[in-house]
N, CA, C and O atoms as CSV, one atom per row, in Angstrom:
chain,resi,resn,atom,element,x,y,z
A,1,MET,N,N,144.314,-33.634,346.990
A,1,MET,CA,C,145.081,-34.377,347.980
A,1,MET,C,C,146.417,-34.733,347.350
A,1,MET,O,O,146.459,-35.141,346.190
A,2,ASN,N,N,147.501,-34.589,348.085
A,2,ASN,CA,C,148.778,-34.898,347.474
A,2,ASN,C,C,149.047,-36.407,347.509
A,2,ASN,O,O,148.495,-37.128,348.341
A,3,THR,N,N,149.883,-36.858,346.614
A,3,THR,CA,C,150.111,-38.283,346.397
A,3,THR,C,C,150.624,-39.026,347.629
A,3,THR,O,O,150.076,-40.083,347.943
A,4,PRO,N,N,151.654,-38.536,348.357
A,4,PRO,CA,C,152.113,-39.306,349.528
A,4,PRO,C,C,151.014,-39.522,350.571
A,4,PRO,O,O,150.896,-40.612,351.131
A,5,ASN,N,N,150.211,-38.491,350.833
A,5,ASN,CA,C,149.119,-38.649,351.795
A,5,ASN,C,C,148.068,-39.624,351.293
A,5,ASN,O,O,147.525,-40.410,352.069
A,6,LEU,N,N,147.781,-39.575,349.999
A,6,LEU,CA,C,146.801,-40.474,349.404
A,6,LEU,C,C,147.231,-41.919,349.574
A,6,LEU,O,O,146.438,-42.747,350.022
A,7,HIS,N,N,148.469,-42.239,349.225
A,7,HIS,CA,C,148.935,-43.613,349.345
A,7,HIS,C,C,149.003,-44.059,350.805
A,7,HIS,O,O,148.698,-45.213,351.107
A,8,THR,N,N,149.391,-43.179,351.701
A,8,THR,CA,C,149.448,-43.528,353.111
A,8,THR,C,C,148.056,-43.839,353.638
A,8,THR,O,O,147.873,-44.826,354.351
A,9,ASP,N,N,147.080,-43.018,353.301
A,9,ASP,CA,C,145.710,-43.235,353.740
A,9,ASP,C,C,145.155,-44.537,353.168
A,9,ASP,O,O,144.538,-45.320,353.890
A,10,THR,N,N,145.372,-44.768,351.886
A,10,THR,CA,C,144.866,-45.983,351.249
A,10,THR,C,C,145.537,-47.216,351.834
A,10,THR,O,O,144.870,-48.214,352.105
A,11,THR,N,N,146.832,-47.159,352.027
A,11,THR,CA,C,147.558,-48.286,352.625
A,11,THR,C,C,147.010,-48.597,354.006
A,11,THR,O,O,146.809,-49.763,354.347
A,12,GLN,N,N,146.771,-47.581,354.791
A,12,GLN,CA,C,146.236,-47.766,356.139
A,12,GLN,C,C,144.841,-48.393,356.089
A,12,GLN,O,O,144.533,-49.283,356.882
A,13,ARG,N,N,144.013,-47.941,355.176
A,13,ARG,CA,C,142.656,-48.481,355.069
A,13,ARG,C,C,142.667,-49.942,354.626
A,13,ARG,O,O,141.889,-50.752,355.129
A,14,VAL,N,N,143.546,-50.277,353.688
A,14,VAL,CA,C,143.651,-51.681,353.251
A,14,VAL,C,C,144.169,-52.541,354.408
A,14,VAL,O,O,143.671,-53.647,354.622
A,15,GLN,N,N,145.146,-52.057,355.145
A,15,GLN,CA,C,145.661,-52.801,356.305
A,15,GLN,C,C,144.558,-53.057,357.330
A,15,GLN,O,O,144.464,-54.150,357.889
A,16,GLU,N,N,143.726,-52.048,357.574
A,16,GLU,CA,C,142.617,-52.222,358.517
A,16,GLU,C,C,141.672,-53.317,358.035
A,16,GLU,O,O,141.206,-54.132,358.832
A,17,LEU,N,N,141.387,-53.338,356.731
A,17,LEU,CA,C,140.521,-54.386,356.183
A,17,LEU,C,C,141.151,-55.764,356.361
A,17,LEU,O,O,140.472,-56.723,356.729
A,18,LEU,N,N,142.447,-55.855,356.097
A,18,LEU,CA,C,143.128,-57.148,356.187
A,18,LEU,C,C,143.256,-57.649,357.619
A,18,LEU,O,O,143.546,-58.824,357.844
A,19,GLN,N,N,143.043,-56.773,358.575
A,19,GLN,CA,C,143.078,-57.179,359.982
A,19,GLN,C,C,141.699,-57.544,360.514
A,19,GLN,O,O,141.593,-58.058,361.628
A,20,CYS,N,N,140.655,-57.297,359.760
A,20,CYS,CA,C,139.288,-57.580,360.189
A,20,CYS,C,C,138.917,-59.015,359.786
A,20,CYS,O,O,138.910,-59.328,358.595
A,21,PRO,N,N,138.610,-59.892,360.752
A,21,PRO,CA,C,138.301,-61.296,360.415
A,21,PRO,C,C,137.148,-61.450,359.415
A,21,PRO,O,O,137.222,-62.296,358.524
A,22,GLU,N,N,136.104,-60.660,359.545
A,22,GLU,CA,C,134.974,-60.762,358.614
A,22,GLU,C,C,135.392,-60.364,357.205
A,22,GLU,O,O,135.016,-61.015,356.231
A,23,ALA,N,N,136.169,-59.296,357.102
A,23,ALA,CA,C,136.639,-58.850,355.790
A,23,ALA,C,C,137.573,-59.885,355.177
A,23,ALA,O,O,137.513,-60.134,353.973
A,24,ARG,N,N,138.428,-60.488,355.985
A,24,ARG,CA,C,139.347,-61.513,355.483
A,24,ARG,C,C,138.575,-62.713,354.926
A,24,ARG,O,O,138.938,-63.250,353.880
A,25,ARG,N,N,137.521,-63.131,355.615
A,25,ARG,CA,C,136.696,-64.240,355.110
A,25,ARG,C,C,136.062,-63.866,353.784
A,25,ARG,O,O,136.025,-64.670,352.852
A,26,HIS,N,N,135.565,-62.641,353.707
A,26,HIS,CA,C,134.948,-62.163,352.475
A,26,HIS,C,C,135.986,-62.101,351.343
A,26,HIS,O,O,135.721,-62.580,350.240
A,27,LEU,N,N,137.139,-61.528,351.602
A,27,LEU,CA,C,138.190,-61.433,350.591
A,27,LEU,C,C,138.613,-62.816,350.103
A,27,LEU,O,O,138.857,-63.012,348.912
A,28,THR,N,N,138.698,-63.764,351.015
A,28,THR,CA,C,139.070,-65.132,350.656
A,28,THR,C,C,138.076,-65.732,349.673
A,28,THR,O,O,138.469,-66.469,348.770
A,29,SER,N,N,136.799,-65.426,349.838
A,29,SER,CA,C,135.787,-65.970,348.927
A,29,SER,C,C,135.942,-65.411,347.506
A,29,SER,O,O,135.345,-65.940,346.568
A,30,TYR,N,N,136.731,-64.360,347.343
A,30,TYR,CA,C,136.996,-63.773,346.028
A,30,TYR,C,C,138.422,-64.025,345.557
A,30,TYR,O,O,138.876,-63.391,344.604
A,31,GLY,N,N,139.129,-64.935,346.204
A,31,GLY,CA,C,140.449,-65.335,345.733
A,31,GLY,C,C,141.623,-64.772,346.497
A,31,GLY,O,O,142.764,-65.128,346.203
A,32,TRP,N,N,141.389,-63.906,347.467
A,32,TRP,CA,C,142.491,-63.349,348.241
A,32,TRP,C,C,143.123,-64.445,349.090
A,32,TRP,O,O,142.424,-65.313,349.612
A,33,LEU,N,N,144.445,-64.401,349.227
A,33,LEU,CA,C,145.185,-65.318,350.086
A,33,LEU,C,C,146.094,-64.510,351.006
A,33,LEU,O,O,146.561,-63.430,350.643
A,34,GLU,N,N,146.333,-65.033,352.172
A,34,GLU,CA,C,147.258,-64.410,353.124
A,34,GLU,C,C,148.593,-64.144,352.423
A,34,GLU,O,O,149.136,-65.031,351.765
A,35,GLY,N,N,149.111,-62.948,352.561
A,35,GLY,CA,C,150.399,-62.596,351.977
A,35,GLY,C,C,150.344,-62.169,350.514
A,35,GLY,O,O,151.384,-61.904,349.911
A,36,MET,N,N,149.150,-62.100,349.939
A,36,MET,CA,C,149.009,-61.696,348.538
A,36,MET,C,C,149.496,-60.260,348.379
A,36,MET,O,O,149.150,-59.394,349.182
A,37,PRO,N,N,150.294,-60.006,347.351
A,37,PRO,CA,C,150.748,-58.623,347.133
A,37,PRO,C,C,149.573,-57.696,346.842
A,37,PRO,O,O,148.568,-58.101,346.258
A,38,VAL,N,N,149.724,-56.449,347.259
A,38,VAL,CA,C,148.717,-55.419,346.977
A,38,VAL,C,C,149.373,-54.379,346.079
A,38,VAL,O,O,150.449,-53.862,346.381
A,39,VAL,N,N,148.699,-54.082,344.964
A,39,VAL,CA,C,149.155,-53.045,344.036
A,39,VAL,C,C,148.161,-51.901,344.143
A,39,VAL,O,O,146.952,-52.110,344.041
A,40,PHE,N,N,148.672,-50.690,344.351
A,40,PHE,CA,C,147.834,-49.506,344.491
A,40,PHE,C,C,147.840,-48.724,343.179
A,40,PHE,O,O,148.889,-48.550,342.559
A,41,ALA,N,N,146.670,-48.255,342.760
A,41,ALA,CA,C,146.569,-47.494,341.513
A,41,ALA,C,C,145.452,-46.468,341.619
A,41,ALA,O,O,144.583,-46.550,342.487
A,42,ARG,N,N,145.502,-45.500,340.711
A,42,ARG,CA,C,144.432,-44.511,340.573
A,42,ARG,C,C,143.673,-44.813,339.288
A,42,ARG,O,O,144.253,-45.358,338.349
A,43,PRO,N,N,142.400,-44.475,339.225
A,43,PRO,CA,C,141.588,-44.793,338.042
A,43,PRO,C,C,142.153,-44.276,336.716
A,43,PRO,O,O,141.974,-44.923,335.684
A,44,ALA,N,N,142.820,-43.142,336.723
A,44,ALA,CA,C,143.308,-42.545,335.475
A,44,ALA,C,C,144.629,-43.133,334.985
A,44,ALA,O,O,145.096,-42.782,333.902
A,45,GLU,N,N,145.238,-44.027,335.774
A,45,GLU,CA,C,146.502,-44.620,335.336
A,45,GLU,C,C,146.263,-45.570,334.170
A,45,GLU,O,O,145.206,-46.190,334.059
A,46,ARG,N,N,147.263,-45.671,333.307
A,46,ARG,CA,C,147.156,-46.577,332.167
A,46,ARG,C,C,147.225,-48.033,332.634
A,46,ARG,O,O,148.025,-48.379,333.503
A,47,VAL,N,N,146.384,-48.872,332.049
A,47,VAL,CA,C,146.359,-50.289,332.389
A,47,VAL,C,C,147.733,-50.914,332.143
A,47,VAL,O,O,148.207,-51.703,332.961
A,48,ASP,N,N,148.371,-50.570,331.032
A,48,ASP,CA,C,149.694,-51.130,330.735
A,48,ASP,C,C,150.681,-50.869,331.874
A,48,ASP,O,O,151.440,-51.761,332.254
A,49,ASP,N,N,150.672,-49.664,332.411
A,49,ASP,CA,C,151.591,-49.319,333.500
A,49,ASP,C,C,151.287,-50.126,334.763
A,49,ASP,O,O,152.191,-50.672,335.396
A,50,VAL,N,N,150.016,-50.193,335.117
A,50,VAL,CA,C,149.624,-50.908,336.338
A,50,VAL,C,C,149.875,-52.410,336.188
A,50,VAL,O,O,150.336,-53.056,337.129
A,51,MET,N,N,149.576,-52.969,335.017
A,51,MET,CA,C,149.801,-54.398,334.815
A,51,MET,C,C,151.291,-54.729,334.760
A,51,MET,O,O,151.685,-55.864,335.028
A,52,GLY,N,N,152.115,-53.745,334.417
A,52,GLY,CA,C,153.565,-53.926,334.535
A,52,GLY,C,C,153.947,-54.158,335.987
A,52,GLY,O,O,154.776,-55.017,336.288
A,53,LEU,N,N,153.337,-53.382,336.894
A,53,LEU,CA,C,153.580,-53.585,338.332
A,53,LEU,C,C,153.025,-54.923,338.799
A,53,LEU,O,O,153.645,-55.606,339.614
A,54,VAL,N,N,151.863,-55.295,338.286
A,54,VAL,CA,C,151.260,-56.580,338.644
A,54,VAL,C,C,152.192,-57.714,338.209
A,54,VAL,O,O,152.408,-58.665,338.961
A,55,SER,N,N,152.739,-57.613,337.005
A,55,SER,CA,C,153.599,-58.659,336.448
A,55,SER,C,C,154.853,-58.899,337.275
A,55,SER,O,O,155.348,-60.024,337.341
A,56,VAL,N,N,155.365,-57.861,337.897
A,56,VAL,CA,C,156.580,-57.979,338.712
A,56,VAL,C,C,156.421,-59.038,339.799
A,56,VAL,O,O,157.389,-59.706,340.163
A,57,HIS,N,N,155.213,-59.190,340.313
A,57,HIS,CA,C,154.981,-60.106,341.428
A,57,HIS,C,C,154.932,-61.570,341.002
A,57,HIS,O,O,155.200,-62.455,341.815
A,58,GLY,N,N,154.595,-61.838,339.748
A,58,GLY,CA,C,154.566,-63.207,339.252
A,58,GLY,C,C,153.497,-64.078,339.887
A,58,GLY,O,O,153.578,-65.305,339.831
A,59,ARG,N,N,152.515,-63.461,340.481
A,59,ARG,CA,C,151.413,-64.193,341.111
A,59,ARG,C,C,150.186,-63.291,341.186
A,59,ARG,O,O,150.265,-62.101,340.878
A,60,ALA,N,N,149.069,-63.850,341.589
A,60,ALA,CA,C,147.838,-63.059,341.708
A,60,ALA,C,C,148.055,-61.920,342.701
A,60,ALA,O,O,148.826,-62.043,343.652
A,61,VAL,N,N,147.360,-60.812,342.462
A,61,VAL,CA,C,147.480,-59.649,343.333
A,61,VAL,C,C,146.110,-59.108,343.691
A,61,VAL,O,O,145.108,-59.395,343.037
A,62,LEU,N,N,146.101,-58.328,344.733
A,62,LEU,CA,C,144.938,-57.543,345.128
A,62,LEU,C,C,145.218,-56.129,344.633
A,62,LEU,O,O,146.207,-55.514,345.033
A,63,LEU,N,N,144.353,-55.613,343.768
A,63,LEU,CA,C,144.489,-54.256,343.255
A,63,LEU,C,C,143.613,-53.348,344.098
A,63,LEU,O,O,142.402,-53.548,344.186
A,64,ALA,N,N,144.228,-52.350,344.718
A,64,ALA,CA,C,143.491,-51.350,345.486
A,64,ALA,C,C,143.413,-50.105,344.613
A,64,ALA,O,O,144.414,-49.428,344.376
A,65,LEU,N,N,142.221,-49.823,344.147
A,65,LEU,CA,C,141.985,-48.684,343.263
A,65,LEU,C,C,141.481,-47.517,344.094
A,65,LEU,O,O,140.426,-47.604,344.724
A,66,THR,N,N,142.230,-46.434,344.095
A,66,THR,CA,C,141.925,-45.269,344.906
A,66,THR,C,C,141.176,-44.234,344.099
A,66,THR,O,O,141.653,-43.790,343.055
A,67,ASP,N,N,140.006,-43.846,344.574
A,67,ASP,CA,C,139.245,-42.785,343.934
A,67,ASP,C,C,139.332,-41.554,344.829
A,67,ASP,O,O,138.626,-41.451,345.833
A,68,GLU,N,N,140.202,-40.625,344.454
A,68,GLU,CA,C,140.431,-39.428,345.271
A,68,GLU,C,C,139.179,-38.584,345.431
A,68,GLU,O,O,138.883,-38.097,346.522
A,69,ALA,N,N,138.448,-38.413,344.344
A,69,ALA,CA,C,137.278,-37.529,344.370
A,69,ALA,C,C,136.208,-38.044,345.324
A,69,ALA,O,O,135.556,-37.255,346.008
A,70,ALA,N,N,136.021,-39.354,345.377
A,70,ALA,CA,C,134.987,-39.940,346.233
A,70,ALA,C,C,135.527,-40.367,347.595
A,70,ALA,O,O,134.768,-40.861,348.429
A,71,ASP,N,N,136.827,-40.186,347.831
A,71,ASP,CA,C,137.460,-40.644,349.068
A,71,ASP,C,C,137.089,-42.101,349.326
A,71,ASP,O,O,136.604,-42.450,350.403
A,72,ASP,N,N,137.320,-42.936,348.336
A,72,ASP,CA,C,136.899,-44.327,348.403
A,72,ASP,C,C,137.954,-45.210,347.762
A,72,ASP,O,O,138.805,-44.740,347.006
A,73,ILE,N,N,137.885,-46.490,348.076
A,73,ILE,CA,C,138.743,-47.472,347.419
A,73,ILE,C,C,137.873,-48.607,346.904
A,73,ILE,O,O,136.793,-48.877,347.430
A,74,GLN,N,N,138.363,-49.257,345.876
A,74,GLN,CA,C,137.768,-50.482,345.358
A,74,GLN,C,C,138.858,-51.536,345.396
A,74,GLN,O,O,140.038,-51.228,345.225
A,75,LEU,N,N,138.463,-52.778,345.619
A,75,LEU,CA,C,139.421,-53.875,345.606
A,75,LEU,C,C,139.085,-54.822,344.465
A,75,LEU,O,O,137.919,-55.136,344.224
A,76,TRP,N,N,140.111,-55.267,343.775
A,76,TRP,CA,C,139.984,-56.166,342.631
A,76,TRP,C,C,141.010,-57.284,342.775
A,76,TRP,O,O,142.144,-57.049,343.193
A,77,HIS,N,N,140.606,-58.489,342.429
A,77,HIS,CA,C,141.518,-59.634,342.394
A,77,HIS,C,C,141.959,-59.803,340.952
A,77,HIS,O,O,141.124,-59.869,340.050
A,78,ILE,N,N,143.268,-59.873,340.726
A,78,ILE,CA,C,143.804,-60.074,339.381
A,78,ILE,C,C,144.683,-61.315,339.407
A,78,ILE,O,O,145.616,-61.411,340.205
A,79,THR,N,N,144.378,-62.269,338.524
A,79,THR,CA,C,145.158,-63.498,338.442
A,79,THR,C,C,146.413,-63.257,337.604
A,79,THR,O,O,146.597,-62.184,337.030
A,80,VAL,N,N,147.257,-64.260,337.549
A,80,VAL,CA,C,148.391,-64.217,336.626
A,80,VAL,C,C,147.881,-64.559,335.235
A,80,VAL,O,O,146.892,-65.279,335.102
A,81,PRO,N,N,148.538,-64.055,334.201
A,81,PRO,CA,C,148.164,-64.478,332.849
A,81,PRO,C,C,148.358,-65.991,332.716
A,81,PRO,O,O,149.342,-66.546,333.206
A,82,SER,N,N,147.416,-66.642,332.055
A,82,SER,CA,C,147.470,-68.098,331.975
A,82,SER,C,C,146.758,-68.600,330.717
A,82,SER,O,O,145.784,-67.991,330.274
A,83,PRO,N,N,147.232,-69.694,330.144
A,83,PRO,CA,C,146.553,-70.260,328.976
A,83,PRO,C,C,145.188,-70.861,329.309
A,83,PRO,O,O,144.446,-71.228,328.398
A,84,ILE,N,N,144.848,-70.969,330.574
A,84,ILE,CA,C,143.525,-71.511,330.920
A,84,ILE,C,C,142.408,-70.516,330.625
A,84,ILE,O,O,141.247,-70.909,330.510
A,85,PHE,N,N,142.745,-69.230,330.501
A,85,PHE,CA,C,141.743,-68.211,330.182
A,85,PHE,C,C,141.687,-68.002,328.672
A,85,PHE,O,O,142.700,-68.114,327.980
A,86,ALA,N,N,140.498,-67.699,328.173
A,86,ALA,CA,C,140.350,-67.387,326.748
A,86,ALA,C,C,141.284,-66.233,326.390
A,86,ALA,O,O,141.350,-65.228,327.097
A,87,ARG,N,N,141.995,-66.391,325.295
A,87,ARG,CA,C,142.913,-65.331,324.866
A,87,ARG,C,C,142.089,-64.254,324.165
A,87,ARG,O,O,141.544,-64.469,323.083
A,88,VAL,N,N,142.013,-63.110,324.798
A,88,VAL,CA,C,141.236,-61.997,324.266
A,88,VAL,C,C,142.177,-60.971,323.645
A,88,VAL,O,O,143.382,-60.985,323.896
A,89,ALA,N,N,141.621,-60.095,322.844
A,89,ALA,CA,C,142.425,-59.026,322.239
A,89,ALA,C,C,142.978,-58.124,323.338
A,89,ALA,O,O,142.303,-57.879,324.337
A,90,PRO,N,N,144.194,-57.633,323.161
A,90,PRO,CA,C,144.747,-56.741,324.189
A,90,PRO,C,C,143.984,-55.430,324.255
A,90,PRO,O,O,143.437,-54.958,323.259
A,91,LEU,N,N,143.960,-54.862,325.430
A,91,LEU,CA,C,143.352,-53.542,325.607
A,91,LEU,C,C,144.192,-52.511,324.861
A,91,LEU,O,O,145.398,-52.698,324.701
A,92,PRO,N,N,143.581,-51.444,324.411
A,92,PRO,CA,C,144.368,-50.381,323.765
A,92,PRO,C,C,145.405,-49.829,324.743
A,92,PRO,O,O,145.169,-49.786,325.950
A,93,SER,N,N,146.543,-49.411,324.217
A,93,SER,CA,C,147.630,-48.937,325.083
A,93,SER,C,C,147.231,-47.727,325.915
A,93,SER,O,O,147.821,-47.486,326.969
A,94,GLU,N,N,146.242,-46.960,325.463
A,94,GLU,CA,C,145.811,-45.774,326.219
A,94,GLU,C,C,144.689,-46.074,327.220
A,94,GLU,O,O,144.230,-45.170,327.919
A,95,ALA,N,N,144.250,-47.321,327.294
A,95,ALA,CA,C,143.159,-47.684,328.223
A,95,ALA,C,C,143.584,-47.417,329.664
A,95,ALA,O,O,144.734,-47.638,330.044
A,96,THR,N,N,142.625,-46.936,330.454
A,96,THR,CA,C,142.906,-46.642,331.863
A,96,THR,C,C,142.383,-47.760,332.754
A,96,THR,O,O,141.571,-48.585,332.336
A,97,VAL,N,N,142.861,-47.765,333.975
A,97,VAL,CA,C,142.383,-48.735,334.959
A,97,VAL,C,C,140.882,-48.538,335.173
A,97,VAL,O,O,140.154,-49.518,335.334
A,98,ARG,N,N,140.410,-47.302,335.178
A,98,ARG,CA,C,138.977,-47.033,335.321
A,98,ARG,C,C,138.190,-47.763,334.236
A,98,ARG,O,O,137.185,-48.412,334.526
A,99,GLU,N,N,138.646,-47.659,332.992
A,99,GLU,CA,C,137.964,-48.320,331.877
A,99,GLU,C,C,137.960,-49.833,332.050
A,99,GLU,O,O,136.944,-50.480,331.795
A,100,LEU,N,N,139.067,-50.397,332.475
A,100,LEU,CA,C,139.138,-51.839,332.724
A,100,LEU,C,C,138.139,-52.249,333.793
A,100,LEU,O,O,137.407,-53.224,333.624
A,101,CYS,N,N,138.108,-51.518,334.880
A,101,CYS,CA,C,137.232,-51.873,335.999
A,101,CYS,C,C,135.760,-51.670,335.663
A,101,CYS,O,O,134.925,-52.489,336.048
A,102,VAL,N,N,135.427,-50.601,334.958
A,102,VAL,CA,C,134.036,-50.382,334.562
A,102,VAL,C,C,133.574,-51.515,333.656
A,102,VAL,O,O,132.450,-52.003,333.780
A,103,ARG,N,N,134.441,-51.925,332.754
A,103,ARG,CA,C,134.102,-53.001,331.815
A,103,ARG,C,C,133.840,-54.324,332.534
A,103,ARG,O,O,133.025,-55.125,332.076
A,104,HIS,N,N,134.518,-54.559,333.649
A,104,HIS,CA,C,134.424,-55.848,334.332
A,104,HIS,C,C,133.683,-55.807,335.666
A,104,HIS,O,O,133.636,-56.815,336.372
A,105,ALA,N,N,133.111,-54.675,336.018
A,105,ALA,CA,C,132.380,-54.557,337.288
A,105,ALA,C,C,131.233,-55.561,337.333
A,105,ALA,O,O,130.474,-55.709,336.376
A,106,GLY,N,N,131.129,-56.237,338.454
A,106,GLY,CA,C,130.029,-57.178,338.668
A,106,GLY,C,C,130.240,-58.545,338.054
A,106,GLY,O,O,129.412,-59.433,338.258
A,107,ASN,N,N,131.318,-58.753,337.306
A,107,ASN,CA,C,131.597,-60.051,336.692
A,107,ASN,C,C,132.655,-60.796,337.487
A,107,ASN,O,O,133.544,-60.183,338.077
A,108,ARG,N,N,132.558,-62.107,337.500
A,108,ARG,CA,C,133.565,-62.923,338.197
A,108,ARG,C,C,134.559,-63.486,337.201
A,108,ARG,O,O,134.176,-64.104,336.207
A,109,LEU,N,N,135.815,-63.273,337.464
A,109,LEU,CA,C,136.921,-63.830,336.691
A,109,LEU,C,C,136.764,-63.678,335.179
A,109,LEU,O,O,136.771,-64.668,334.447
A,110,THR,N,N,136.624,-62.452,334.722
A,110,THR,CA,C,136.526,-62.207,333.298
A,110,THR,C,C,137.917,-61.922,332.725
A,110,THR,O,O,138.702,-61.189,333.327
A,111,PRO,N,N,138.215,-62.499,331.571
A,111,PRO,CA,C,139.561,-62.345,331.011
A,111,PRO,C,C,139.799,-60.956,330.410
A,111,PRO,O,O,138.885,-60.304,329.907
A,112,PHE,N,N,141.045,-60.539,330.484
A,112,PHE,CA,C,141.509,-59.322,329.823
A,112,PHE,C,C,142.990,-59.536,329.539
A,112,PHE,O,O,143.623,-60.426,330.108
A,113,ARG,N,N,143.524,-58.720,328.665
A,113,ARG,CA,C,144.940,-58.882,328.317
A,113,ARG,C,C,145.528,-57.531,327.944
A,113,ARG,O,O,144.854,-56.677,327.369
A,114,VAL,N,N,146.790,-57.358,328.283
A,114,VAL,CA,C,147.554,-56.208,327.814
A,114,VAL,C,C,148.524,-56.724,326.761
A,114,VAL,O,O,148.823,-57.917,326.724
A,115,ALA,N,N,149.013,-55.843,325.913
A,115,ALA,CA,C,149.796,-56.251,324.742
A,115,ALA,C,C,151.048,-57.056,325.086
A,115,ALA,O,O,151.438,-57.928,324.310
A,116,PHE,N,N,151.683,-56.793,326.218
A,116,PHE,CA,C,152.930,-57.497,326.522
A,116,PHE,C,C,152.711,-58.849,327.211
A,116,PHE,O,O,153.682,-59.514,327.575
A,117,TRP,N,N,151.461,-59.263,327.393
A,117,TRP,CA,C,151.167,-60.589,327.933
A,117,TRP,C,C,150.815,-61.543,326.795
A,117,TRP,O,O,150.031,-61.192,325.913
A,118,ALA,N,N,151.384,-62.739,326.808
A,118,ALA,CA,C,151.052,-63.750,325.800
A,118,ALA,C,C,149.664,-64.332,326.069
A,118,ALA,O,O,148.969,-64.743,325.140
A,119,HIS,N,N,149.268,-64.366,327.335
A,119,HIS,CA,C,147.987,-64.959,327.727
A,119,HIS,C,C,147.127,-63.914,328.433
A,119,HIS,O,O,147.620,-62.884,328.891
A,120,SER,N,N,145.856,-64.202,328.507
A,120,SER,CA,C,144.937,-63.346,329.263
A,120,SER,C,C,145.069,-63.643,330.747
A,120,SER,O,O,145.463,-64.742,331.138
A,121,ALA,N,N,144.741,-62.671,331.557
A,121,ALA,CA,C,144.579,-62.843,333.002
A,121,ALA,C,C,143.094,-62.642,333.269
A,121,ALA,O,O,142.332,-62.314,332.360
A,122,ALA,N,N,142.691,-62.838,334.503
A,122,ALA,CA,C,141.290,-62.604,334.855
A,122,ALA,C,C,141.232,-61.591,335.985
A,122,ALA,O,O,142.122,-61.517,336.832
A,123,ILE,N,N,140.166,-60.819,335.971
A,123,ILE,CA,C,139.944,-59.794,336.986
A,123,ILE,C,C,138.537,-59.972,337.530
A,123,ILE,O,O,137.603,-60.273,336.787
A,124,ASN,N,N,138.399,-59.784,338.821
A,124,ASN,CA,C,137.052,-59.702,339.376
A,124,ASN,C,C,137.034,-58.734,340.546
A,124,ASN,O,O,137.966,-58.651,341.346
A,125,GLU,N,N,135.936,-58.015,340.605
A,125,GLU,CA,C,135.738,-57.030,341.660
A,125,GLU,C,C,135.447,-57.744,342.966
A,125,GLU,O,O,134.743,-58.754,342.995
A,126,ILE,N,N,135.988,-57.215,344.030
A,126,ILE,CA,C,135.665,-57.699,345.368
A,126,ILE,C,C,134.752,-56.644,345.981
A,126,ILE,O,O,135.217,-55.595,346.426
A,127,PRO,N,N,133.462,-56.924,346.001
A,127,PRO,CA,C,132.538,-55.895,346.485
A,127,PRO,C,C,132.656,-55.708,347.991
A,127,PRO,O,O,132.432,-56.638,348.766
A,128,LEU,N,N,132.999,-54.530,348.378
A,128,LEU,CA,C,132.959,-54.147,349.780
A,128,LEU,C,C,132.922,-52.652,349.875
A,128,LEU,O,O,133.322,-51.936,348.957
A,129,HIS,N,N,132.444,-52.200,350.980
A,129,HIS,CA,C,132.180,-50.780,351.139
A,129,HIS,C,C,132.898,-50.268,352.377
A,129,HIS,O,O,132.328,-50.268,353.468
A,130,PRO,N,N,134.158,-49.828,352.218
A,130,PRO,CA,C,134.855,-49.291,353.378
A,130,PRO,C,C,134.248,-47.976,353.829
A,130,PRO,O,O,133.751,-47.188,353.025
A,131,ARG,N,N,134.300,-47.762,355.117
A,131,ARG,CA,C,133.837,-46.491,355.664
A,131,ARG,C,C,134.727,-45.388,355.172
A,131,ARG,O,O,135.949,-45.532,355.145
A,132,THR,N,N,134.131,-44.290,354.785
A,132,THR,CA,C,134.935,-43.173,354.312
A,132,THR,C,C,134.798,-41.945,355.199
A,132,THR,O,O,135.444,-40.926,354.958
A,133,ASP,N,N,133.956,-42.040,356.227
A,133,ASP,CA,C,133.841,-40.872,357.109
A,133,ASP,C,C,135.036,-40.843,358.060
A,133,ASP,O,O,135.591,-41.884,358.413
A,134,ARG,N,N,135.398,-39.704,358.442
A,134,ARG,CA,C,136.537,-39.524,359.343
A,134,ARG,C,C,136.117,-38.771,360.605
A,134,ARG,O,O,136.896,-37.989,361.151
A,135,ASN,N,N,134.892,-39.003,361.066
A,135,ASN,CA,C,134.378,-38.337,362.244
A,135,ASN,C,C,135.039,-38.953,363.475
A,135,ASN,O,O,134.810,-40.128,363.762
A,136,PRO,N,N,135.852,-38.193,364.212
A,136,PRO,CA,C,136.580,-38.759,365.353
A,136,PRO,C,C,135.674,-39.220,366.496
A,136,PRO,O,O,136.134,-39.938,367.384
A,137,THR,N,N,134.406,-38.827,366.497
A,137,THR,CA,C,133.518,-39.271,367.569
A,137,THR,C,C,133.014,-40.687,367.310
A,137,THR,O,O,132.468,-41.337,368.202
A,138,GLN,N,N,133.204,-41.152,366.081
A,138,GLN,CA,C,132.808,-42.517,365.743
A,138,GLN,C,C,134.039,-43.394,365.700
A,138,GLN,O,O,135.165,-42.898,365.748
A,139,ASN,N,N,133.831,-44.690,365.610
A,139,ASN,CA,C,134.934,-45.623,365.521
A,139,ASN,C,C,135.739,-45.348,364.257
A,139,ASN,O,O,135.176,-45.416,363.164
A,140,PRO,N,N,137.039,-45.039,364.359
A,140,PRO,CA,C,137.809,-44.676,363.187
A,140,PRO,C,C,138.232,-45.861,362.323
A,140,PRO,O,O,138.812,-45.670,361.254
A,141,SER,N,N,137.952,-47.069,362.769
A,141,SER,CA,C,138.390,-48.210,361.973
A,141,SER,C,C,137.477,-48.391,360.769
A,141,SER,O,O,136.339,-47.922,360.755
A,142,THR,N,N,137.989,-49.070,359.778
A,142,THR,CA,C,137.231,-49.335,358.566
A,142,THR,C,C,136.213,-50.424,358.868
A,142,THR,O,O,136.549,-51.439,359.479
A,143,SER,N,N,134.993,-50.221,358.452
A,143,SER,CA,C,133.979,-51.241,358.665
A,143,SER,C,C,133.735,-51.997,357.379
A,143,SER,O,O,133.931,-51.464,356.287
A,144,TYR,N,N,133.317,-53.210,357.508
A,144,TYR,CA,C,133.055,-54.071,356.368
A,144,TYR,C,C,131.555,-54.246,356.244
A,144,TYR,O,O,130.887,-54.593,357.218
A,145,ASN,N,N,131.025,-54.011,355.066
A,145,ASN,CA,C,129.586,-54.125,354.839
A,145,ASN,C,C,129.306,-55.044,353.669
A,145,ASN,O,O,128.372,-54.780,352.913
A,146,GLY,N,N,130.056,-56.095,353.484
A,146,GLY,CA,C,129.875,-56.940,352.307
A,146,GLY,C,C,129.094,-58.080,352.673
A,146,GLY,O,O,128.815,-58.934,351.830
């Protein structure tokens, strides 16, 4: 799948989730707030690169992780770096977003740090299962199963 189509599809799917009242309530229980920036990434991207984009916002973000092979997305809440979190060793510069997410899957607000942050931030997975079928005979909107 080419990159522009991938980002367009993922953006559309995230927008559909953000318009669903049940999904919004669920996202809120994991730290999402109205107007929170969304950062899109692929699993193979370097954590340093993605966290550079996260840092630009200066506030917590919703990370939409796109898995092209599975035609799926994962959502993660990432806080701003803060001294309230335990200062952990920085991730290796070659670490990928996939490695970060696998390490923290199923945990709530676990600290992590990249080398250019003085403090750790926290990440937690927002468990939800967007529909990935594209059968036009069924409802094309994203369903929430969390």
